[in-house]
C-alpha positions in Angstrom: 11.9 -10.0 -23.1 13.7 -6.6 -22.6 13.0 -4.6 -19.5 11.3 -1.8 -21.4 8.9 -4.3 -22.9 8.0 -5.6 -19.5 7.5 -1.9 -18.4 5.0 -1.4 -21.2 3.1 -4.6 -20.2 2.9 -3.5 -16.6 1.7 0.0 -17.5 -1.0 -1.4 -19.7 -2.3 -4.0 -17.2 -5.9 -3.5 -16.1 -6.6 -6.9 -14.4 -7.5 -5.3 -11.1 -9.4 -2.3 -12.5 -12.8 -3.5 -11.2 -11.4 -4.0 -7.7 -9.6 -0.7 -7.6 -12.6 1.2 -8.8 -14.4 0.2 -5.6 -11.9 2.6 -3.9 -12.0 5.3 -6.5 -8.6 4.4 -8.0 -7.8 4.5 -11.7 -5.2 1.7 -12.5 -1.8 3.3 -12.7 1.1 0.8 -12.3 4.0 2.7 -10.7 7.7 1.7 -10.6 11.0 3.2 -11.7 14.5 2.3 -12.8 16.4 0.7 -15.6 18.7 -2.0 -16.9 21.9 -2.6 -14.9 20.6 -1.2 -11.6 22.4 -3.2 -8.8 19.7 -2.8 -6.2 16.0 -3.5 -6.3 13.7 -2.1 -3.6 10.4 -3.9 -3.1 7.6 -2.2 -1.2 4.1 -3.3 -0.5 2.2 -1.1 -3.0 2.4 2.6 -4.1 0.9 5.0 -1.6 -1.4 8.0 -2.1 1.6 10.4 -2.7 3.1 8.0 -5.3 -0.3 7.8 -7.0 -0.6 11.5 -7.1 2.9 12.1 -8.4 3.0 9.0 -10.6 6.4 8.0 -9.2 7.6 5.4 -6.6 8.8 6.1 -3.1 7.7 9.8 -3.0 6.1 10.0 0.5 7.5 10.0 4.0 8.5 6.3 3.7 10.4 7.0 0.5 12.2 10.0 2.2 13.2 7.7 5.1 14.7 5.0 3.0 16.5 7.5 0.7 18.0 9.1 3.8 19.2 5.7 4.9 20.9 5.1 1.6 22.4 8.6 1.6 23.9 8.0 5.1 25.6 4.9 3.5 27.2 7.2 0.9 24.7 6.5 -1.9 23.2 9.9 -2.8 22.2 9.0 -6.4 19.3 6.8 -5.1 17.3 7.0 -8.4 20.5 6.1 -10.3 21.2 2.7 -8.6 17.9 1.6 -7.1 15.2 0.0 -9.2 12.0 0.8 -7.2 8.9 -1.4 -7.4 6.4 -3.1 -5.1 4.5 -6.4 -4.7 1.4 -4.8 -6.3 2.0 -2.1 -8.8 -1.1 0.1 -8.3 -2.2 2.3 -5.4 -4.8 0.1 -3.6 -6.8 3.0 -2.3 -8.3 3.5 1.1 -11.4 2.1 2.7 -14.1 4.8 3.6 -13.0 6.8 6.6 -9.6 5.1 6.8 -6.4 7.2 7.1 -4.1 4.4 5.9 -3.9 2.6 2.6 -5.8 -0.7 2.1 -3.7 -3.8 2.2 -3.8 -5.4 -1.3 -6.0 -8.5 -1.5 -4.6 -12.0 -2.3 -6.1 -11.8 -5.8 -4.2 -8.5 -6.5 -1.0 -9.9 -5.1 -1.4 -13.0 -7.3 -2.2 -11.0 -10.4 1.0 -8.9 -9.9 3.2 -11.8 -8.9 4.4 -12.7 -12.5 5.5 -9.1 -13.0 7.7 -9.1 -9.9 9.1 -12.5 -10.8 10.0 -11.2 -14.3 11.5 -7.9 -12.9 13.9 -10.0 -10.8 14.8 -12.3 -13.6 15.6 -9.4 -16.0 17.4 -7.2 -13.5 19.5 -9.8 -11.8 20.2 -7.5 -8.9 23.1 -7.8 -6.5 20.9 -6.6 -3.6 17.2 -7.1 -3.0 15.7 -5.0 -0.2 12.2 -6.2 1.0 10.2 -3.5 2.9 7.4 -4.8 5.0 5.6 -8.1 5.5 4.0 -8.4 2.1 7.4 -8.0 0.4 9.1 -10.5 2.7 6.3 -13.0 2.0 6.6 -12.5 -1.7 10.3 -13.3 -1.5 9.7 -16.5 0.5 6.8 -17.5 -1.8 9.0 -17.2 -4.9 11.8 -19.1 -3.2 9.3 -21.8 -2.0 8.2 -22.2 -5.6 11.8 -22.8 -6.7 12.8 -24.9 -3.6 9.7 -26.8 -2.3 9.9 -27.0 1.5 12.1 -24.0 1.9 9.8 -22.2 4.3 9.7 -25.1 6.7 13.4 -25.8 6.5 14.5 -22.2 7.0 11.8 -20.9 9.4 10.1 -24.0 10.8 6.8 -22.7 9.5 4.8 -24.2 6.7 3.4 -21.1 5.0 4.9 -17.7 4.1 1.8 -16.1 5.6 2.8 -17.4 9.0 6.1 -15.4 9.0 6.6 -12.5 11.4 9.3 -9.9 12.0 11.7 -12.0 14.1 11.7 -14.7 11.4 13.3 -12.4 8.7 14.2 -8.9 9.8 17.8 -8.6 11.0 18.9 -11.6 8.8 20.8 -11.8 5.5 19.7 -14.3 2.9 21.5 -15.4 -0.3 19.3 -16.1 -3.4 20.0 -16.1 -7.1 23.5 -14.6 -6.6 21.9 -11.7 -4.7 21.8 -10.6 -1.0 18.2 -10.4 0.3 17.5 -8.1 3.2 14.0 -8.0 4.7 13.3 -4.8 6.7 10.5 -3.3 8.6 8.7 -0.9 6.4 9.8 2.7 6.9 6.2 4.0 6.9 4.9 5.5 10.1 2.2 2.8 10.3 5.1 0.4 11.1 6.3 2.3 14.2 4.7 -0.4 16.4 6.9 -3.1 14.9 10.0 -0.9 15.2 9.2 -0.4 18.9 8.5 -4.1 19.5 11.6 -5.3 17.7 14.3 -2.6 18.0 17.3 -4.9 17.8 16.1 -6.6 14.6 15.3 -3.1 13.1 18.8 -1.8 13.9 20.5 -5.0 12.7 18.7 -4.8 9.4 19.9 -1.3 8.9 23.5 -2.4 9.8 23.2 -5.2 7.2 22.0 -2.8 4.6 25.0 -0.5 5.1 27.3 -3.4 4.9 25.7 -4.7 1.7 25.8 -1.3 0.1 29.5 -0.9 0.9 30.2 -4.2 -0.8 28.4 -3.2 -4.1 
């Protein structure tokens, strides 16, 4: 399957339409990039700004990660980074909430085949996982390929049990790619950055190193 065909399939997906409608969201899968991009950036889900602009990584978190890439000498972010997320649609917000809803397990499971196919088709050299949902998606895919991986690597039985110190600040090799889990750059993750400053700094150092080796 060519990448553009997969893109058409993702854009036409309406599996989660009923769930999204509970939060006033019209299904609109959001991602960006093309064949041959050496880096894939995997977030949790598009945010409100992405939903409004119909493009990935447009808000403050996007500005933060783009600034980090720029500081490493990569100013053509949209030209080298395929941008996607674990779930492809803005999940909406619960009534009265100021932050986005975390996608449900059913939404994650529905989108999982798309993320798997994106990785298979792109064959990236660098996979950057932003936030817990993204790290766990990586470990879940790897566990599927290598049963018992989570227990062997992290001494934990389930990807859902993983926390920042288990992954952030570490470099993994998978499918001929470097995998770098990072704390999500969104402001809502400031608590994790404050709690784990050394892991946060080390993950950024590893990103700079990986980008320099592309």
